[in-house]
N, C-alpha and C positions, 0 to 999 in steps of 0.2 A: 674496686671495680677497675678494670684495665681501660686504657685509652681506646682500644678497639671497641670494647663493649659500649663505652660512652658515645663513641661516634655513631654506632649502629642505632642506639636509642635516639640520639640527636637527629639522625636522618629521618627516622620515623615521624618524630614530632615536627620537624621543620617542613615536611611535605604537607602537613595538614594545617590550614585549609587551602594552601596554595595550589599551584598547578599539579602537584603530585596527587592531590586528593582525587581528582577525576581519574587518573591512572589507577589509583588504588581501588576505586569503585569499579572500574572496568575489570580489574583482576578478580574482584570478589563476585561480581555479577556481569560477566562479559557480554551477555546477550540482552541486557535490559535496554529496550528501545527508548528513545526520547518520548516525551509526551506527545500524543496525537495533536494535530492542528485543532485549534478552537473553531467553533462555528463562525466566529467573527472573521477569522483569517480565511477559512474555506470559501466564504461568500465574496471574497475580493476578486477583482478582475483577473488577478494572477492565476487563479485556479479555474476560471470559466473557459469554455471553448472545447477544443477537440483533444482527445487523449487516445493513443494507440495501445491496445493490449499487447503485452510482451510475454508474460509468464504468470503462473499461479503456483501456489504451494498450499499444502493442507496437512493436518495431523492424520487424516484418514484418507486413503486413496479413493474411497467412494465419494468423498466430497469434491473430487475433481471430475466426476463423470460428465457433467455438462461441458466442461472444457475439452474433453477428449473428442467430441464430435464437432467442435468449432475450429475452423481453419484460421479465422482472424476476427477481430472485433475492434470497433471504434466506439468510444464514448463521447458524447457531446453533453457538457454540463452548462446549464444556464440558470441564472438567478431569476426567480419569479416573485410575485407579490406575496405578502403574508409570510415572510421568512421561510420560503420553500425553494428548493432546487429541483429543476426538472433534469433528469438524466435520460438521455436517449442513447440506446445501444443499437448499432448496426452490426450484425454478426453474419459471417459467411459460414453456413453449415452445408457442406457438400457444394453443390453448384448454386444454391439458393442464398439470397440475402434476406435476413429476418430482422425486423425492427421491433424493439421493445422500448417502452417508455415508462419510467417510474418517477414519482415525486417523493422528495424527502424533506422533512422538517429540518430546518437549520436554526433552531431556537437556542438562544443563549442559555436558557435555564436547563436545557438537556445536553449542552455541549460538554465534551467534544463529540457526543454521539449524534449521528444523523439517523433519525427514525423514518422509515418509509411511511407514507401517509396512511397506508392500510395497517400499519404496525406489525406487519409480517416479516420485516427485515430491519436490521440495524447495521450501520457502517461506521468505521473509524478511518480517518485518513492521515497519513504521514507524508511530509514532503520528502524529496529525494535525498536530503542530507543523511537519512538513515543508511543509504547505500552509495553516498558520494556521487549523486546524479541530480544536479540542480533542475534538470528538465523532466524529472520523473515524479510520480506519486505512488504510494503504496496504499491500497485500500484493503482493509480487513472487513469482510462481509459475513454476517450470519444471516442466511436466507430463510425463507418460509419453511424449508424442510430441515431446519436446524443444521444445515451444512455450513461449515466454517472454512473460508479460504482467504488467503492473502494474495492480492493481485498486483502485479507491477504494470504500470502504464507510463508511457513516455509521450512527449510532445511531437516526436517525429516518427516516421515509419521504421527507421533503422536504429537499433539500439546496440551499442558496443557489447561484445561478449563479456568484457570485464564487469560491466554493470549487471548483466544477467547473472554472472557468477557471484557477484557481491550480494545480490538479492537472494540467490539460492543459499549461500553460506549463512546469511543472517537468519533466514527461515529455518535452516537446519539447526541453528544454534538454539532456537526456541522449540525444537522438536517437530517442526513442520517439514518432515523429511520426504514426503511425497511431492514431487515437482513435475511441472509440465510447461514446456515452452510452446508458444503459438507456432503451429507448423508453417503458416504463411505460404502454402503451396499454390493457392488460387488468388492471392491478393486480397486487398481490403475492399469491402463494399463502400461506396461513397454514401454520404448521408442521405442523399435524395434517391438512392438506388433501391433501398429495401422496401419490401411490401408491407 
């Protein structure tokens, strides 16, 4: 065996399980997302409060139909008793503000899945590390119509274009190629503004 061949073999083995192991994994499975947040993490104060809808992606364009009529949306997440989260959405549809409220079980035995209390929807949440945005979350939702979408939310109203592009690229990498960015033509409804 020549020195060159020995070095190549040596390099392969020297990388594992060191820092190169992660890079090798990313080459083999470049789109593999990290594990979703556990229910214990999701229920911390860090994830409670207001989140602004930025963009959505889906495997099927039909799964984005509700987003196509929505100009903007704000989520407010709060921790309630009995291991539940109350999620209130204020969405601007045309000139109207619409309010929706759902409750999700945040049970450690079902984590990382958040089941809506009517069991018609399930959600998974990732922190913004997935797209290099510490003030963002990504929510994967399977709703009552079995429509699947990944949604990007941010803590503030303005999200940098590179964050939106990173989200879009990550979603395309898992074949969620249908993409929609919130139009934001009429501004956000305030939490107390919706009917």
